[in-house]
Every structure is written in structure tokens, then in C-alpha cells.
C-alpha positions as CSV (number, residue, x, y, z in Angstrom):
1,X,14.8,-16.2,-12.9
2,X,14.8,-19.5,-11.8
3,X,12.1,-21.5,-10.2
4,X,11.3,-20.3,-6.3
5,X,13.1,-22.2,-4.1
6,X,11.4,-24.5,-1.8
7,X,12.4,-27.1,1.1
8,X,15.9,-26.9,1.2
9,X,18.4,-26.4,3.9
10,X,19.3,-22.8,3.9
11,X,23.1,-23.6,4.5
12,X,23.2,-26.2,1.5
13,X,23.0,-22.9,-0.9
14,X,25.6,-21.5,-3.1
15,X,25.8,-18.0,-3.3
16,X,23.5,-17.6,-6.3
17,X,20.7,-19.7,-4.6
18,X,21.3,-17.5,-1.5
19,X,20.8,-14.6,-3.0
20,X,17.7,-15.5,-5.4
21,X,16.1,-16.9,-1.8
22,X,16.7,-13.2,-0.3
23,X,14.9,-12.0,-3.7
24,X,11.9,-14.2,-3.1
25,X,11.8,-13.5,0.3
26,X,11.3,-9.4,-0.4
27,X,15.2,-8.5,0.4
28,X,15.7,-6.8,-3.3
29,X,17.6,-3.5,-2.3
30,X,20.2,-2.4,-0.5
31,X,18.8,0.9,1.5
32,X,21.0,1.2,4.3
33,X,24.2,0.4,5.6
34,X,22.5,-1.4,8.4
35,X,19.7,-3.8,8.1
36,X,16.1,-2.2,9.5
37,X,13.6,-4.5,11.2
38,X,10.7,-2.6,9.3
39,X,8.3,-4.2,11.9
40,X,9.5,-2.8,14.7
41,X,10.0,0.1,13.1
42,X,6.4,0.3,12.5
43,X,5.6,-0.3,16.0
44,X,7.7,1.9,16.7
45,X,6.3,4.8,15.1
46,X,3.1,4.1,16.3
47,X,4.7,4.9,19.6
48,X,5.8,8.1,19.2
49,X,4.4,11.1,20.6
50,X,6.7,13.4,18.4
51,X,7.0,14.4,14.7
52,X,10.7,13.6,13.5
53,X,11.7,17.2,11.7
54,X,12.0,17.1,8.0
55,X,13.8,18.8,5.5
56,X,11.9,20.8,2.9
57,X,12.0,17.8,0.5
58,X,10.4,15.5,3.2
59,X,12.7,12.6,3.6
60,X,13.7,12.6,7.2
61,X,15.5,15.6,8.7
62,X,18.0,15.9,6.2
63,X,16.8,13.0,3.4
64,X,19.8,11.2,4.2
65,X,19.7,7.4,4.4
66,X,21.9,5.3,6.5
67,X,24.7,5.5,9.3
68,X,25.4,9.1,7.4
69,X,21.5,10.2,8.8
70,X,22.1,8.7,12.2
71,X,25.4,11.0,12.4
72,X,23.7,14.0,11.3
73,X,20.6,13.1,13.3
74,X,22.9,12.8,16.6
75,X,24.7,16.2,15.4
76,X,21.4,17.6,15.2
77,X,20.6,16.9,18.5
78,X,23.1,18.5,20.1
79,X,23.1,21.7,17.7
80,X,19.4,21.9,18.9
81,X,20.4,21.5,22.6
82,X,22.9,24.2,22.4
83,X,20.8,26.7,20.0
84,X,17.8,25.5,19.1
85,X,16.3,24.0,22.2
86,X,14.4,27.3,22.9
87,X,12.2,26.4,19.4
88,X,11.6,23.4,20.7
89,X,13.4,21.2,18.4
90,X,13.2,17.4,19.0
91,X,15.4,14.8,17.3
92,X,14.3,12.9,14.7
93,X,13.2,9.3,14.6
94,X,16.2,7.2,13.7
95,X,15.5,2.8,13.6
96,X,18.1,0.6,12.4
97,X,20.4,3.6,10.8
98,X,17.2,4.8,8.7
99,X,15.6,8.3,9.3
100,X,12.5,7.7,9.4
101,X,9.2,10.0,8.1
102,X,6.2,11.5,9.9
103,X,4.6,9.7,12.8
104,X,1.6,8.0,12.0
105,X,-0.9,10.7,13.1
106,X,0.7,13.2,11.6
107,X,1.6,11.5,8.5
108,X,-2.6,11.0,8.1
109,X,-2.6,14.5,8.4
110,X,-0.4,14.9,5.5
111,X,-1.9,12.9,3.6
112,X,-5.4,14.0,3.5
113,X,-4.1,17.6,3.0
114,X,-2.2,16.1,-0.2
115,X,-5.1,14.0,-1.1
116,X,-7.9,16.8,-0.9
117,X,-5.6,19.5,-2.6
118,X,-5.4,16.9,-6.1
119,X,-8.0,18.0,-8.6
120,X,-7.1,15.1,-10.9
121,X,-6.2,11.4,-10.9
122,X,-2.6,13.0,-12.2
123,X,-2.4,15.4,-9.6
124,X,-3.5,12.6,-7.0
125,X,-0.7,10.4,-8.8
126,X,1.9,13.1,-8.0
127,X,0.8,13.8,-4.7
128,X,1.3,9.8,-4.1
129,X,4.8,9.8,-5.5
130,X,6.0,13.0,-3.2
131,X,4.7,11.7,-0.1
132,X,7.2,10.5,2.5
133,X,4.7,9.8,5.6
134,X,4.9,5.8,5.1
135,X,8.2,3.9,5.6
136,X,6.8,1.1,3.1
137,X,8.2,3.8,0.5
138,X,11.7,3.5,1.6
139,X,12.0,-0.5,0.7
140,X,9.6,-0.8,-2.2
141,X,11.2,-0.5,-6.0
142,X,7.9,1.1,-7.5
143,X,4.9,2.7,-6.2
144,X,2.0,1.3,-7.1
145,X,-0.8,4.0,-8.3
146,X,-3.8,2.7,-10.2
147,X,-4.4,2.1,-14.0
148,X,-7.2,1.7,-16.5
149,X,-10.3,4.0,-17.4
150,X,-10.4,7.1,-15.1
151,X,-14.1,7.4,-15.6
152,X,-15.1,3.5,-15.0
153,X,-18.3,2.5,-13.5
154,X,-16.6,-0.4,-11.9
155,X,-13.5,0.3,-9.4
156,X,-11.5,-2.7,-8.1
157,X,-9.4,-2.0,-4.9
158,X,-6.7,-5.1,-3.9
159,X,-4.5,-5.5,-1.2
160,X,-0.9,-4.0,-0.9
161,X,1.1,-4.7,-3.9
162,X,2.8,-8.0,-4.1
163,X,6.0,-8.9,-5.8
164,X,5.3,-8.7,-8.8
165,X,3.6,-5.4,-8.6
166,X,6.4,-3.5,-7.2
167,X,8.6,-4.4,-10.3
168,X,6.1,-3.6,-12.8
169,X,4.3,-0.6,-10.7
170,X,0.9,-1.4,-12.1
171,X,-1.6,-3.0,-9.9
172,X,-2.3,-7.0,-10.6
173,X,0.3,-8.2,-12.3
174,X,1.6,-11.8,-12.4
175,X,-0.5,-15.2,-12.0
176,X,-3.1,-12.9,-10.0
177,X,-3.4,-10.4,-12.5
178,X,-4.2,-13.2,-15.3
179,X,-6.7,-14.5,-13.1
180,X,-8.5,-11.3,-12.8
181,X,-8.3,-10.3,-16.4
182,X,-10.1,-13.9,-16.8
183,X,-12.8,-13.0,-14.2
184,X,-13.2,-9.6,-15.7
185,X,-14.0,-10.9,-19.1
186,X,-16.3,-13.6,-17.5
187,X,-18.7,-10.0,-16.7
188,X,-18.1,-8.6,-19.8
189,X,-15.3,-6.2,-18.7
190,X,-11.3,-5.9,-19.2
191,X,-8.9,-3.4,-17.6
192,X,-9.9,-0.9,-20.2
193,X,-13.2,-0.5,-19.1
194,X,-12.9,-0.6,-15.1
195,X,-10.4,1.2,-12.9
196,X,-7.7,-0.9,-11.0
197,X,-5.8,0.2,-7.8
198,X,-4.7,-1.0,-4.4
199,X,-5.8,-0.2,-0.4
200,X,-1.9,0.7,0.1
201,X,0.4,2.2,-3.2
202,X,4.0,0.1,-2.1
203,X,4.5,-3.4,-1.3
204,X,5.3,-4.4,2.5
205,X,9.0,-6.2,2.9
206,X,8.4,-9.9,2.0
207,X,4.9,-9.7,1.2
208,X,3.5,-9.4,5.1
209,X,0.3,-8.1,5.8
210,X,0.2,-4.0,6.0
211,X,0.1,-2.8,9.7
212,X,-3.2,-1.0,11.0
213,X,-0.9,2.3,11.1
214,X,0.3,2.1,7.6
215,X,-3.2,1.4,6.3
216,X,-4.3,4.6,8.2
217,X,-2.0,6.8,6.8
218,X,-2.4,5.9,3.4
219,X,-6.5,5.7,3.3
220,X,-7.2,8.9,2.6
221,X,-5.3,8.7,-1.2
222,X,-7.6,5.6,-2.1
223,X,-10.6,7.3,-0.8
224,X,-9.9,10.3,-2.7
225,X,-8.7,8.2,-5.8
226,X,-12.5,6.6,-5.8
227,X,-14.0,10.2,-5.7
228,X,-11.8,11.3,-8.4
229,X,-13.1,8.4,-10.6
230,X,-16.6,8.4,-9.2
231,X,-17.4,4.6,-9.8
232,X,-21.3,3.4,-9.7
233,X,-19.6,0.2,-7.8
234,X,-16.2,-0.2,-5.6
235,X,-15.3,-3.9,-5.2
236,X,-13.1,-4.9,-2.5
237,X,-10.8,-7.4,-3.3
238,X,-9.7,-8.7,0.1
239,X,-9.5,-8.1,3.5
240,X,-7.5,-5.0,4.1
241,X,-9.5,-3.0,1.4
242,X,-13.0,-4.4,2.7
243,X,-12.2,-3.6,6.4
244,X,-11.0,0.0,5.2
245,X,-13.7,0.8,2.6
246,X,-16.4,-1.0,3.9
247,X,-15.6,0.3,7.4
248,X,-16.6,-3.1,9.1
249,X,-14.2,-5.1,11.4
250,X,-15.1,-8.4,9.9
251,X,-13.4,-10.9,7.5
252,X,-13.1,-11.3,4.3
253,X,-15.5,-14.6,4.6
254,X,-18.3,-13.0,6.1
255,X,-18.0,-9.6,3.9
256,X,-17.7,-11.3,0.6
257,X,-21.2,-11.0,-1.4
258,X,-22.5,-8.5,1.0
259,X,-23.3,-4.8,-0.3
260,X,-23.2,-1.6,1.5
261,X,-23.9,1.8,0.2
262,X,-21.4,3.9,1.3
263,X,-20.5,7.8,0.9
264,X,-17.1,8.5,-0.8
265,X,-18.2,12.5,-0.6
266,X,-21.1,14.7,-0.8
267,X,-21.7,14.1,-4.2
268,X,-20.6,10.4,-4.4
269,X,-22.2,7.5,-3.2
270,X,-21.5,4.0,-4.3
271,X,-22.3,0.3,-3.8
272,X,-19.3,-1.5,-2.5
273,X,-19.0,-5.4,-2.1
274,X,-16.0,-7.6,-1.6
275,X,-14.8,-10.8,-3.1
276,X,-11.8,-13.2,-2.3
277,X,-8.0,-11.8,-3.9
278,X,-7.0,-13.5,-7.5
279,X,-3.8,-14.6,-5.3
280,X,-6.1,-16.6,-2.7
281,X,-7.9,-18.1,-5.1
282,X,-4.9,-19.1,-7.1
283,X,-4.0,-21.3,-3.6
284,X,-7.4,-21.9,-2.9
285,X,-9.3,-23.0,-6.4
286,X,-12.3,-24.9,-4.5
287,X,-13.2,-21.4,-4.0
288,X,-13.6,-20.2,-7.2
289,X,-17.1,-21.3,-7.2
290,X,-18.1,-18.8,-4.6
291,X,-16.0,-16.1,-6.5
292,X,-18.3,-16.4,-9.6
293,X,-21.3,-16.2,-7.3
294,X,-20.3,-12.8,-6.3
295,X,-19.3,-12.1,-10.3
296,X,-22.9,-12.7,-10.8
297,X,-23.9,-10.2,-8.2
298,X,-21.7,-7.5,-9.5
299,X,-23.4,-7.8,-12.9
300,X,-26.8,-8.1,-11.3
301,X,-26.1,-4.9,-9.3
302,X,-24.8,-3.6,-12.5
303,X,-27.9,-4.1,-14.7
304,X,-30.4,-3.3,-11.7
């Protein structure tokens, strides 16, 4: 892949350059017959008061994409009005030609049930792979679950996957991952001794910030993962992970370096702290001094 395209006039790009630019902006997969505004999709889902019908496989009412799904949805609505109206059938939510999954509250209930039923990390991974309640899965290339020592004393939770993580299907890939590797080595740790995951298993299109609904829906999976690993220390890398797991409505600059004892189950209480995400440190290297202070704090907590 060529170097990133910056400081350009979009009208001056040739076909290949335009394709590369679209890829770097997150448009890396054709998934529907019509463009889909996922920002509007997320907002629409949060306003819905009904849950779309789902097929046994869970992908919309018919598990179809694009215009075919929209036409099928229209046909289903007509059929419901003629013969299934008494059962209270409602047409599915189709936005931009794409039949979306559950409304957020219903999706969270589904995620909680799937997460609680998982007795091992492998079962939880299978539950996440099978989950269809988050629209982000439709545009992601891979599900980014987790990796590392399943009995680790330190568990690190990052933000939503970026483009490198989405392509490889593993957390903390690319340049940010290399920086994290160096940070771990500085405290005598590695990817083999800790466990790595993200607050979301799917990349938001264009690396946008995840919505509150997306975080709410997927939260049960990461909490169950923490419970199954059973770490002494949980490190939140970035604001989204910190707000969710530390249950604090504060920014990362106010949460980093602080410690909170959090309960993840009746039998698991972990010390939770926050740090700047490695990708942020790559953009603002002057903050690495503060990150080193936070790493020393983790060492002290481990030894205490």
C-alpha cells in the first residue's frame, strides 16, 4: 500500500489514488447496494421503540443485505398486515437499504445473556462472533476479541479497533501496538504475560468515536471477559474504556493515574487505572513522560 495521501485536491486524484484514499478513510468493503450513513443509523436505532424481527440466524428479519433486504422487508410488512397483524408483527428497521439488528436496549439484553452463558474465553469468543446486535459488525473486516495470557494478572483494555487491528483481527496492531510492546517491556511484561482486548470488538467506520449506544451494547462482553481472566489489575487505555470500566464521567486526562477498586463479580475485585492510549502517545510524544509515570504506578501496585 502506498503512503497515506494528505494535503491534496480530491478532484486531482486518479482512479487508483481515489481508491487508496477511500480505503484509508475506512471505506474498505462494499456491503450494500446503496450507501449507508452509519452515524444516522446509530442515532435512528437509539430512537426506536420497537425491536426489528429477526431470523433464526439473527441477521435482520431475513439475514439479507442491500436492496433485496429492503424489498423483502416491504413484502414482510404487507404480509404482516394481511395475515400476521394479530401477532403484533412490526416491520424491521431498514436504513440506507440495510436491515439493521436489534434496538440498543434489546441488543444489550441479548449481549448480557450471551456473555453470562459463556463459561470460558473460547465460549465468550464464539458468543461475540455470533452476536448480531451491533451494526458495527456489518462494516468491520474482522472481530477483534482478545489475546495473551488467559490467566494474566494485568489486563489492558483499549479503545475501539483501528484499521490495523481490523485488518489483522488482533488488538493493538500496527505502530500503536509496537509502542505498547515497548511500554510493556519497560515494566517486565509482554503480550505473552498480559491479556489484551478492546472496549469494542468491531471497528467504527473511518475510525470515528464509538457512540454511547455501541458502547452500552457491547459492554457486557468486555466485563465478562475480565471476569473470566480474573486479573488483579485492569488498565484502561483511552477515554472510552476508562469511562465505562471506571464508571466515571470524566475525561482521560482526569482519570489517568488514578486507581479505583472495581467489582466485576461476586468473587472478583480488581484495581483499575487509566492511561493514554499508545496511538495518542504517537501523536503527542511529549505525553510519554506522563505515561512512564503511570507505568511506574502499575509496577508499584503489582509489588504492593
